[in-house]
C-alpha positions as CSV (number, residue, x, y, z in Angstrom):
1,M,0.0,0.0,0.0
2,A,1.3,3.4,-0.9
3,N,2.6,5.7,1.9
4,P,-0.1,8.4,2.3
5,F,2.5,10.8,3.8
6,I,4.6,10.7,0.6
7,Q,1.7,10.7,-1.7
8,S,0.1,13.7,-0.1
9,H,3.3,15.8,-0.9
10,I,4.0,14.6,-4.4
11,K,0.6,14.5,-6.0
12,T,0.5,18.3,-6.2
13,L,3.8,18.7,-7.9
14,P,3.6,19.8,-11.6
15,I,5.9,17.1,-12.8
16,F,3.4,14.4,-11.6
17,A,0.2,16.3,-12.4
18,R,-0.8,14.0,-15.3
19,L,-0.3,10.7,-13.5
20,T,-3.4,8.5,-12.8
21,P,-4.1,7.5,-9.2
22,E,-2.8,4.0,-9.9
23,Q,0.4,5.4,-11.5
24,L,0.8,7.7,-8.5
25,D,0.6,4.7,-6.1
26,W,3.4,3.0,-8.0
27,L,5.5,6.1,-8.0
28,T,5.0,6.7,-4.3
29,E,6.6,3.4,-3.5
30,A,9.8,4.5,-5.3
31,F,10.4,7.5,-3.0
32,Q,12.6,7.5,0.1
33,V,12.1,9.7,3.2
34,L,15.4,11.4,4.3
35,R,16.0,13.5,7.4
36,F,18.8,16.0,7.7
37,D,19.9,18.1,10.7
38,S,20.9,21.7,10.4
39,G,24.1,22.2,8.5
40,K,24.0,18.9,6.6
41,I,24.7,18.7,2.9
42,V,22.1,17.1,0.7
43,F,24.2,17.2,-2.5
44,Q,27.4,18.9,-3.4
45,Q,28.6,20.9,-6.4
46,G,30.6,18.8,-8.9
47,R,29.2,15.5,-7.8
48,P,27.2,13.3,-10.1
49,T,23.4,13.9,-9.9
50,Q,21.4,11.2,-8.2
51,G,17.8,12.2,-8.6
52,M,15.1,14.6,-7.5
53,F,14.7,16.0,-4.0
54,V,11.4,17.4,-2.5
55,V,11.5,19.5,0.6
56,V,8.6,18.5,2.9
57,D,9.5,20.4,6.0
58,G,12.5,22.6,6.6
59,R,14.7,25.0,4.6
60,G,17.9,24.8,2.6
61,V,20.2,27.2,0.8
62,L,22.0,26.7,-2.6
63,T,25.6,27.8,-2.8
64,Q,28.0,27.8,-5.7
65,S,31.8,27.8,-5.4
66,G,33.5,29.9,-8.1
67,P,37.0,29.6,-9.5
68,D,38.3,31.8,-6.7
69,G,37.0,29.2,-4.1
70,V,34.5,31.6,-2.6
71,E,31.0,30.2,-2.0
72,R,28.1,32.4,-3.2
73,H,24.5,32.1,-2.4
74,T,22.4,31.2,-5.5
75,G,19.0,30.3,-4.1
76,S,17.0,28.7,-1.4
77,L,14.4,25.9,-1.0
78,S,11.5,25.6,1.5
79,D,8.4,23.6,2.1
80,N,6.8,21.9,-0.9
81,Q,9.6,22.9,-3.3
82,Y,11.7,20.4,-5.4
83,I,14.9,20.4,-7.4
84,N,16.8,18.3,-9.9
85,E,13.8,16.7,-11.6
86,A,15.9,16.6,-14.9
87,A,18.3,14.3,-13.1
88,L,15.7,11.6,-13.3
89,F,16.2,11.2,-17.0
90,A,19.9,11.9,-17.7
91,E,23.2,11.9,-15.9
92,G,24.8,15.1,-15.0
93,V,26.9,17.1,-12.5
94,E,25.5,19.2,-9.7
95,S,26.0,22.9,-10.4
96,S,25.4,23.9,-6.8
97,T,25.6,22.7,-3.2
98,L,22.4,22.3,-1.2
99,R,22.8,22.7,2.6
100,V,19.9,22.6,5.0
101,T,19.7,25.5,7.5
102,E,17.2,23.9,9.8
103,A,16.2,20.3,10.5
104,S,14.4,19.1,7.4
105,V,12.5,16.2,6.0
106,I,13.2,15.6,2.3
107,L,11.7,13.1,-0.2
108,F,14.2,11.5,-2.6
109,L,13.5,9.8,-5.9
110,S,16.7,8.2,-7.4
111,R,17.2,7.8,-11.1
112,Q,17.9,4.1,-10.6
113,R,14.6,3.5,-8.9
114,L,12.7,5.4,-11.5
115,D,14.4,3.3,-14.3
116,V,13.2,0.2,-12.6
117,L,9.8,1.6,-12.3
118,F,9.8,2.5,-16.0
119,E,10.7,-1.1,-16.8
120,L,7.8,-2.4,-14.8
121,H,5.3,0.2,-15.8
122,P,6.4,2.0,-19.0
123,E,3.1,3.9,-19.3
124,I,4.3,6.2,-16.5
125,E,7.1,7.9,-18.5
126,P,5.0,9.7,-21.1
127,N,2.9,11.3,-18.3
128,L,5.9,12.9,-16.6
129,V,6.5,16.6,-17.3
130,V,10.0,18.1,-17.0
131,Q,9.9,21.9,-16.8
132,Q,13.4,22.9,-16.1
133,R,17.0,21.8,-15.9
134,Q,18.9,22.7,-12.8
135,F,22.2,21.0,-13.3
136,Q,25.0,21.0,-15.7
137,P,25.3,18.3,-18.3
138,A,27.9,15.7,-17.6
139,A,31.1,17.1,-19.0
140,K,33.8,15.0,-20.6
141,P,36.7,14.3,-18.2
142,S,39.6,16.6,-18.6
143,F,42.0,13.7,-18.2
144,P,41.7,9.9,-17.7
145,G,40.9,8.9,-14.1
146,Q,39.4,12.3,-13.2
147,R,37.1,12.0,-10.1
148,A,33.6,13.2,-10.1
149,N,34.2,15.9,-7.6
150,E,37.6,16.9,-8.9
151,T,38.4,20.1,-10.9
152,A,41.5,20.3,-13.2
153,L,43.3,23.6,-12.5
154,M,46.3,23.2,-14.9
155,I,47.2,20.7,-17.6
156,F,50.5,21.3,-19.2
157,R,53.4,19.6,-21.0
158,R,57.0,20.4,-20.7
159,H,58.2,23.5,-22.4
160,P,58.2,23.3,-26.2
161,W,61.9,24.0,-26.1
162,V,62.4,20.4,-25.1
163,F,61.2,19.5,-28.6
164,L,62.7,22.4,-30.5
165,R,66.2,22.0,-29.0
166,R,66.6,18.6,-30.7
167,T,65.5,19.7,-34.1
168,W,69.0,20.6,-35.1
169,L,69.9,17.0,-35.7
170,P,67.2,16.2,-38.3
171,V,67.9,19.6,-40.0
172,L,71.6,18.8,-40.2
173,L,70.8,15.3,-41.5
174,M,68.6,16.8,-44.2
175,I,71.2,19.3,-45.3
176,V,73.8,16.5,-45.5
177,L,71.6,14.2,-47.5
178,L,70.6,17.0,-49.9
179,L,74.3,17.8,-50.5
180,L,75.0,14.2,-51.2
181,A,72.1,14.0,-53.6
182,S,73.5,17.0,-55.5
183,T,76.8,15.1,-56.1
184,M,75.2,11.9,-57.3
185,P,75.8,11.1,-61.0
186,A,72.7,9.0,-61.7
187,P,69.2,10.4,-61.5
188,L,68.0,7.3,-59.6
189,L,70.6,8.0,-56.8
190,I,69.6,11.6,-56.8
191,A,66.0,10.7,-56.2
192,A,66.9,8.2,-53.5
193,F,69.0,10.6,-51.5
194,T,66.5,13.4,-52.0
195,G,63.7,11.1,-50.6
196,L,65.9,10.1,-47.7
197,A,66.6,13.7,-47.0
198,F,62.9,14.2,-46.2
199,V,61.9,10.8,-44.9
200,L,64.6,10.3,-42.3
201,P,64.6,13.8,-40.8
202,G,60.8,13.8,-40.9
203,G,60.7,10.5,-38.9
204,M,63.1,11.9,-36.4
205,M,61.0,15.1,-36.0
206,L,57.9,13.0,-35.5
207,Y,59.6,10.9,-32.8
208,F,60.9,13.9,-30.9
209,Y,57.4,15.5,-31.1
210,L,55.6,12.4,-29.7
211,E,58.2,12.0,-27.0
212,W,57.4,15.6,-25.9
213,H,53.7,15.4,-26.5
214,N,53.1,12.2,-24.5
215,D,54.4,13.6,-21.2
216,R,52.2,15.9,-19.2
217,V,51.4,17.2,-15.7
218,V,47.9,17.6,-14.3
219,I,47.3,19.8,-11.2
220,T,43.8,19.5,-9.7
221,D,42.2,20.8,-6.6
222,Q,43.1,17.5,-4.9
223,R,46.4,16.1,-6.3
224,V,49.4,16.5,-8.6
225,I,49.7,13.9,-11.4
226,R,52.6,13.3,-13.7
227,E,52.4,11.1,-16.8
228,E,55.6,9.9,-18.5
229,R,55.7,7.8,-21.7
230,V,58.9,6.5,-23.4
231,I,58.3,5.3,-27.0
232,T,61.5,3.3,-27.4
233,T,60.9,1.2,-24.3
234,L,57.1,1.5,-24.4
235,R,57.3,2.4,-20.7
236,T,54.4,4.3,-19.1
237,T,54.7,5.8,-15.6
238,V,51.9,7.7,-13.8
239,S,52.7,9.1,-10.4
240,E,50.5,11.2,-8.2
241,V,50.8,13.1,-4.9
242,P,47.8,14.3,-2.8
243,L,47.9,18.0,-2.1
244,E,47.6,17.5,1.6
245,R,50.9,15.5,1.4
246,V,52.8,18.3,-0.2
247,H,55.1,20.0,2.4
248,E,57.3,22.1,0.1
249,V,57.4,23.3,-3.5
250,N,60.6,24.8,-4.9
251,A,60.8,26.5,-8.3
252,I,64.3,26.8,-9.6
253,L,65.6,28.3,-12.8
254,P,68.8,26.4,-14.0
255,P,71.6,28.8,-13.3
256,Y,73.8,27.8,-16.3
257,D,71.1,27.6,-18.9
258,P,70.6,31.0,-20.7
259,F,67.6,29.6,-22.5
260,A,65.8,29.0,-19.2
261,R,65.6,32.8,-18.6
262,L,64.9,33.5,-22.3
263,F,62.0,31.1,-22.5
264,N,61.0,31.2,-18.8
265,Y,61.2,27.5,-17.9
266,G,62.6,25.7,-14.9
267,A,62.3,22.8,-12.5
268,I,59.7,22.2,-9.8
269,F,60.7,20.1,-6.8
270,I,57.7,18.8,-4.8
271,K,58.7,17.5,-1.4
272,T,56.6,15.2,0.8
273,A,57.1,13.6,4.2
274,G,59.3,10.9,2.7
275,D,62.0,10.9,0.1
276,A,60.3,8.1,-1.9
277,G,57.3,10.4,-2.5
278,N,59.2,13.4,-3.8
279,V,58.5,14.4,-7.4
280,T,60.7,16.4,-9.7
281,L,59.3,18.2,-12.8
282,T,61.8,19.5,-15.4
283,F,61.4,22.0,-18.2
284,V,58.2,23.4,-16.6
285,P,56.9,26.5,-18.4
286,N,56.5,29.5,-16.0
287,P,57.5,27.6,-12.9
288,R,56.7,30.4,-10.5
289,Q,53.1,30.3,-11.6
290,V,52.9,26.5,-11.2
291,Q,54.4,26.8,-7.7
292,E,51.8,29.5,-6.8
293,V,48.9,27.4,-8.1
294,I,49.9,24.4,-6.1
295,F,50.4,26.3,-2.9
296,T,47.3,28.6,-3.3
297,N,45.1,25.7,-4.1
298,R,46.4,23.7,-1.1
299,K,45.7,26.6,1.1
300,R,42.2,27.1,-0.5
301,Y,41.5,23.4,0.1
302,Q,42.3,23.7,3.8
303,E,40.2,27.0,4.1
304,L,37.2,25.4,2.4
305,A,37.4,22.4,4.8
306,E,37.6,24.8,7.8
307,Q,34.7,26.9,6.4
308,Q,32.5,23.8,6.1
309,Q,33.4,22.8,9.6
310,R,32.4,26.3,10.9
311,V,29.1,26.2,9.1
312,A,28.3,22.8,10.6
313,I,29.3,23.9,14.1
314,R,27.3,27.2,13.7
315,G,24.2,25.2,12.7
316,D,24.6,22.9,15.7
317,I,24.9,25.9,18.0
318,E,21.8,27.5,16.5
319,K,20.0,24.3,17.0
320,I,21.0,24.0,20.7
321,L,20.7,27.6,21.6
322,G,17.4,28.1,19.8
323,P,15.3,28.6,22.9
324,I,17.9,31.1,24.2
325,I,18.3,33.3,21.2
326,G,14.6,33.3,20.3
327,A,14.8,30.8,17.4
328,K,12.4,28.0,16.8
329,P,12.7,25.5,19.7
330,Q,13.8,22.0,18.8
331,S,11.8,19.0,20.1
332,G,13.5,16.1,21.8
333,P,16.8,16.0,23.6
334,M,19.3,18.6,22.5
335,S,22.1,16.4,21.1
336,L,23.9,16.0,17.8
337,S,23.1,13.3,15.4
338,T,26.0,10.9,14.8
339,T,24.4,9.5,11.7
340,P,26.4,10.3,8.5
341,D,24.8,12.5,5.8
342,T,22.2,10.4,4.1
343,A,22.8,11.9,0.7
344,A,26.6,11.6,1.1
345,G,26.1,8.0,2.0
346,V,24.1,7.4,-1.1
347,G,26.8,9.0,-3.3
348,A,29.6,7.1,-1.6
349,A,27.8,3.8,-2.0
350,V,27.3,4.6,-5.7
351,D,31.0,5.5,-6.2
352,S,32.2,2.4,-4.3
353,A,29.9,0.1,-6.3
354,A,31.2,1.6,-9.5
355,D,34.8,1.2,-8.6
356,A,34.7,-2.5,-7.6
357,P,33.8,-5.6,-9.5
358,P,30.9,-7.7,-8.5
359,L,31.2,-10.0,-5.5
360,G,30.4,-13.1,-7.5
361,A,33.6,-12.6,-9.5
362,S,35.6,-14.2,-6.6
363,L,34.1,-17.5,-7.5
364,L,35.9,-17.6,-10.8
365,P,39.0,-19.9,-10.7
366,F,41.5,-17.5,-12.4
367,Q,40.0,-14.2,-11.4
368,T,42.7,-11.6,-10.9
369,R,40.4,-9.0,-9.3
370,Y,37.4,-9.5,-7.1
371,V,35.7,-8.2,-4.0
372,N,35.8,-10.2,-0.7
373,E,33.1,-10.3,1.9
374,K,34.5,-7.2,3.7
375,G,34.1,-5.1,0.6
376,E,37.9,-5.0,0.0
377,T,39.2,-5.4,-3.5
378,V,41.6,-8.3,-3.9
379,Y,44.2,-8.3,-6.7
380,R,46.4,-11.2,-7.9
381,K,49.3,-11.1,-10.3
382,H,48.5,-11.2,-14.0
383,I,47.3,-14.5,-15.4
384,A,50.3,-14.4,-17.8
385,I,52.6,-14.9,-14.7
386,W,50.7,-18.1,-14.0
387,W,51.2,-19.4,-17.5
388,Q,54.9,-18.3,-17.5
389,H,55.7,-20.3,-14.4
390,M,53.4,-23.2,-15.3
391,S,55.1,-23.8,-18.7
392,L,58.0,-25.8,-17.3
393,P,55.9,-28.3,-15.2
394,L,53.4,-28.7,-18.1
395,L,56.3,-29.5,-20.5
396,L,57.6,-32.0,-18.0
397,I,54.2,-33.6,-17.8
398,A,53.8,-33.7,-21.5
399,G,57.3,-35.2,-22.0
400,S,56.7,-37.9,-19.4
401,L,53.3,-38.9,-20.9
402,I,54.9,-39.1,-24.3
403,A,57.7,-41.3,-23.0
404,L,55.2,-43.6,-21.2
405,V,52.9,-43.9,-24.3
406,L,55.9,-44.7,-26.5
407,T,57.0,-47.3,-24.1
408,F,53.7,-49.1,-23.9
409,I,53.2,-49.1,-27.7
410,N,56.6,-50.7,-28.1
411,V,58.2,-47.8,-29.9
412,I,61.1,-47.6,-27.4
413,E,63.6,-50.4,-27.4
414,P,63.0,-53.0,-24.7
415,S,66.5,-52.4,-23.3
416,L,65.5,-48.8,-22.5
417,R,62.1,-49.6,-20.9
418,A,63.8,-50.0,-17.5
419,I,64.7,-46.3,-17.7
420,S,61.7,-44.9,-19.6
421,I,59.0,-46.2,-17.3
422,P,60.5,-45.1,-13.9
423,G,61.7,-41.9,-15.6
424,G,58.3,-41.2,-17.1
425,L,56.5,-41.8,-13.8
426,A,59.0,-39.7,-11.8
427,G,58.7,-36.9,-14.4
428,L,54.9,-37.1,-14.2
429,A,55.0,-36.9,-10.4
430,V,57.4,-34.0,-10.4
431,G,55.4,-32.2,-13.1
432,I,52.2,-32.5,-11.1
433,I,53.9,-31.3,-7.9
434,G,55.3,-28.4,-9.9
435,C,51.9,-27.5,-11.2
436,F,50.4,-27.6,-7.7
437,W,53.3,-25.5,-6.4
438,V,53.0,-22.8,-9.1
439,D,49.2,-22.6,-8.8
440,W,49.5,-22.3,-5.0
441,D,52.1,-19.6,-5.3
442,W,50.1,-17.6,-7.8
443,R,46.8,-18.0,-6.1
444,N,48.0,-17.1,-2.6
445,D,50.0,-13.9,-3.6
446,M,47.3,-11.3,-3.0
447,Y,47.2,-7.5,-2.8
448,I,44.1,-6.3,-0.8
449,V,42.9,-2.7,-1.0
450,G,40.4,-1.8,1.7
451,D,39.0,1.5,3.0
452,R,41.5,1.7,5.8
453,T,44.4,-0.6,5.0
454,V,46.4,-2.0,2.1
455,T,47.6,-5.6,2.7
456,L,50.3,-7.5,0.7
457,I,50.2,-11.3,1.2
458,H,52.9,-13.7,0.0
459,R,52.5,-17.4,0.8
460,R,54.3,-20.5,-0.2
461,P,53.3,-24.2,0.1
462,L,54.3,-26.3,3.1
463,W,54.6,-23.1,5.3
464,L,57.8,-22.1,3.7
465,Q,56.7,-18.5,3.6
466,N,53.7,-16.8,5.1
467,Q,54.2,-13.0,5.0
468,N,51.5,-10.5,5.6
469,D,52.4,-6.8,5.2
470,Q,49.7,-4.4,6.2
471,I,49.9,-0.6,5.9
472,L,47.4,2.1,6.7
473,L,46.0,4.2,3.9
474,S,46.5,7.3,5.9
475,Q,50.3,6.5,5.8
476,V,50.4,6.3,2.0
477,D,52.5,9.3,0.7
478,S,52.3,8.7,-3.1
479,V,51.3,6.0,-5.6
480,V,53.2,5.3,-8.9
481,A,51.9,3.0,-11.6
482,S,54.4,1.9,-14.3
483,S,54.5,-0.6,-17.2
484,G,57.2,-1.1,-19.7
485,G,58.0,-3.3,-22.7
486,L,55.9,-4.6,-25.6
487,F,54.8,-7.7,-23.7
488,D,53.6,-5.7,-20.7
489,N,51.7,-3.2,-22.8
490,L,50.0,-5.8,-24.9
491,L,48.8,-7.6,-21.8
492,G,48.1,-4.5,-19.8
493,M,50.5,-5.5,-17.0
494,G,52.8,-3.5,-14.7
495,D,53.8,-2.6,-11.2
496,V,52.3,-0.3,-8.5
497,R,54.7,1.3,-6.1
498,I,53.4,2.8,-2.8
499,S,55.7,5.1,-0.9
500,L,54.9,5.7,2.8
501,V,55.1,8.8,4.9
502,G,58.7,9.2,6.0
503,G,59.9,6.4,3.9
504,D,63.2,6.5,2.0
505,K,63.8,5.5,-1.6
506,G,63.8,1.7,-2.0
507,S,61.4,1.2,0.9
508,E,58.3,1.3,-1.3
509,K,55.6,-1.4,-1.2
510,V,55.2,-3.0,-4.6
511,F,52.3,-4.7,-6.3
512,E,54.3,-6.8,-8.8
513,R,53.1,-7.8,-12.3
514,V,49.5,-6.9,-11.7
515,P,46.9,-6.3,-14.5
516,Q,45.9,-2.7,-15.2
517,P,48.2,-0.9,-12.7
518,E,46.7,2.5,-13.5
519,Q,43.3,1.3,-12.4
520,I,44.8,-0.1,-9.1
521,Q,46.5,3.3,-8.6
522,A,43.2,5.1,-9.1
523,E,41.4,2.9,-6.6
524,I,44.0,3.3,-4.0
525,S,43.9,7.1,-4.5
526,S,40.1,7.3,-4.4
527,R,39.8,5.1,-1.3
528,Q,42.5,7.2,0.4
529,A,40.6,10.4,-0.4
530,R,37.3,8.8,0.8
531,T,39.0,7.5,4.0
532,K,40.5,10.9,4.7
533,A,37.1,12.6,4.4
534,Q,35.5,10.0,6.7
535,I,38.2,10.5,9.3
536,E,37.8,14.3,9.1
537,E,34.1,13.9,9.4
538,V,34.5,11.8,12.6
539,D,36.9,14.3,14.1
540,T,34.6,17.2,13.3
541,R,31.6,15.4,14.7
542,R,33.5,14.7,18.0
543,Q,34.3,18.4,18.2
544,R,30.7,19.3,17.6
545,E,29.5,16.9,20.2
546,A,31.9,18.3,22.8
547,I,30.6,21.8,22.0
548,A,27.0,20.5,22.2
549,E,27.6,19.1,25.7
550,Y,29.0,22.4,27.0
551,L,26.2,24.4,25.4
552,T,23.5,22.0,26.7
553,A,24.9,22.1,30.2
554,Y,24.9,25.9,30.0
555,H,21.4,25.9,28.7
556,E,20.2,23.6,31.5
557,T,22.0,25.7,34.2
558,L,20.3,28.9,33.0
559,T,16.9,27.2,33.0
560,R,17.4,25.8,36.5
561,N,18.6,29.1,38.0
562,S,15.9,31.2,36.3
563,P,13.2,32.0,38.9
564,T,10.4,31.7,36.3
565,G,11.9,28.9,34.3
566,A,12.1,31.2,31.3
567,I,15.3,32.5,29.7
568,N,15.8,36.0,28.6
569,A,18.6,36.1,26.1
570,S,19.3,39.8,26.5
571,A,19.5,39.4,30.3
572,A,21.5,36.2,30.4
573,P,25.1,36.9,31.2
574,P,27.8,35.3,29.0
575,P,29.1,32.1,30.3
576,T,32.5,32.2,32.1
577,V,34.7,29.4,33.3
578,N,35.8,29.6,37.0
579,P,35.0,33.3,37.4
580,T,36.8,35.1,40.2
581,P,34.3,36.6,42.7
582,P,34.8,40.3,43.3
583,A,36.7,41.2,46.5
584,A,34.6,42.4,49.4
585,P,35.3,46.0,50.6
586,V,37.6,46.1,53.6
587,P,36.2,48.3,56.4
588,R,38.5,51.0,57.6
589,P,39.1,51.1,61.4
590,L,38.1,54.2,63.4
591,R,40.8,56.5,64.7
592,D,40.5,55.1,68.2
593,G,41.1,51.5,66.9
594,S,37.5,50.4,67.5
595,R,35.4,48.7,64.9
596,P,32.6,50.4,63.0
597,P,29.0,49.5,64.1
598,G,27.7,46.2,62.5
599,V,31.2,45.0,61.5
600,P,32.0,41.6,63.1
601,R,35.4,40.9,64.5
602,I,37.5,38.8,62.0
603,L,39.2,35.9,63.7
604,P,42.1,34.1,62.1
605,D,41.2,30.8,60.4
606,S,43.6,28.2,59.1
607,S,41.0,26.8,56.6
608,S,40.6,30.0,54.6
609,D,40.7,28.3,51.1
610,T,37.9,29.3,48.8
611,D,35.8,26.8,47.0
612,S,37.4,26.6,43.5
613,D,34.3,24.9,42.1
614,S,31.9,27.7,43.0
615,G,32.3,29.3,39.6
616,N,31.7,26.2,37.6
617,Y,28.6,25.8,35.5
């Protein structure tokens, strides 16, 4: 049966005005009821759209962060208003952030649930009316692996001088070949040398250009990414450093390179907590500007986090002090909710599900990537490593079987059967043991990426080795994915190196010979960012709860001490901790040494300590 509470609030919306009562009942069952405390974020700018939101009770504000990082008010929502109805029909990116300013009840209809409803009842879709579009269309990513909430600030390659400075060699080769062509006696030789004069230098120019063009640096509002590709060795290396790990950025112009000052290029040294995570960028155009972008954005990132924390704390204070400052009183106990943001949880669940393969994949015998029961992604080495190590035992088994078959069909001389039969059986046994050993070795070498830890497991049969190396994601300094050689590139195989905070070069943790190393790098990076946000949310919530306890105690004290039980905000003195009581006036003695009338005689008292708790509240 349809929920009458939900139905009473959606049947009057213009988008559902043409639905029949039966269709409205079906649609009602697809809605979810969400509750948000003051200061909570319903959806955030730059995140993928999830669906339509209907405000039943409460109020929210829409803000938009510009390129300068300043948030600007763009609108507001109140009772019986809705937003993002176009997100029900197409993917997109939120153009604003919706933050509730007082406790709110919001109805949420996700695009996924509506799609399922359309499959069951296709007659609903033609009766829906979309009147406006309140989000930006999904933009094409600026670079591979860009996150949904990530903004690319700078994408640049090394200075063009890297390419131009090498053009002297093909130009010289062209001149030499043209001079040789002019000295040739036969027309055929002249044509051959003339052709070589353009083909060889042209090929060299193309190679130099591609070597320059394939390398680039991406600076986003969250990390610094460097991509390097070498054509001759077919090696690809992608390294990234989160902005919060950057401790120092140095921009240096080469002192003995006059072209560096002429063309304004230099080197950028990005230092982290460990030497293994340091990154050096050479031939960077306008290095001072790149240095300023990294540091300015890192500072802006911290200021934005602090601003969001202040807004959340301010909302909680207004909620608790509502009766004092004359705001709308809150029902129920005055405490902060420890439940994470509902909408944020929906988005995180969608992102996590998109990043990981299905759980059933773990049942496949040669699966190199699957999700375990804890939600962690488990990686094994590439299946080509299994075949490479399995080839020798399989050849031994095949040779032993051939020897035994030839023996039993009397192809081998009878005098050699005393050797071929035991040798074939022994080779068959050794080959089977070798296959078991190789399969065990490959299957029990695992790399597990979780929300809090990264685990490297190496096991050998017969308990010869059982090594578990576990590191915290919060200790990861930088992640580098690399692959090289024709064989590795054809199979999509490579290594992932993880450097730790404070680690030296050579101490990196390595995922060896894994499939799609860049995807593993992206998952480690995204899980690290998600874990960092969760830890910060927990710390912020604890701070807010501590503030709430103090404010609640203050509020209860004022209520208890008030004679009428009511609180006058203007008359209530500001709270103080351990206030010092004013000193009593000391009566002056009369000229004859006697005491004034009404003043008792003060006797010495050894226990004259004051009660230090008298000022507590």
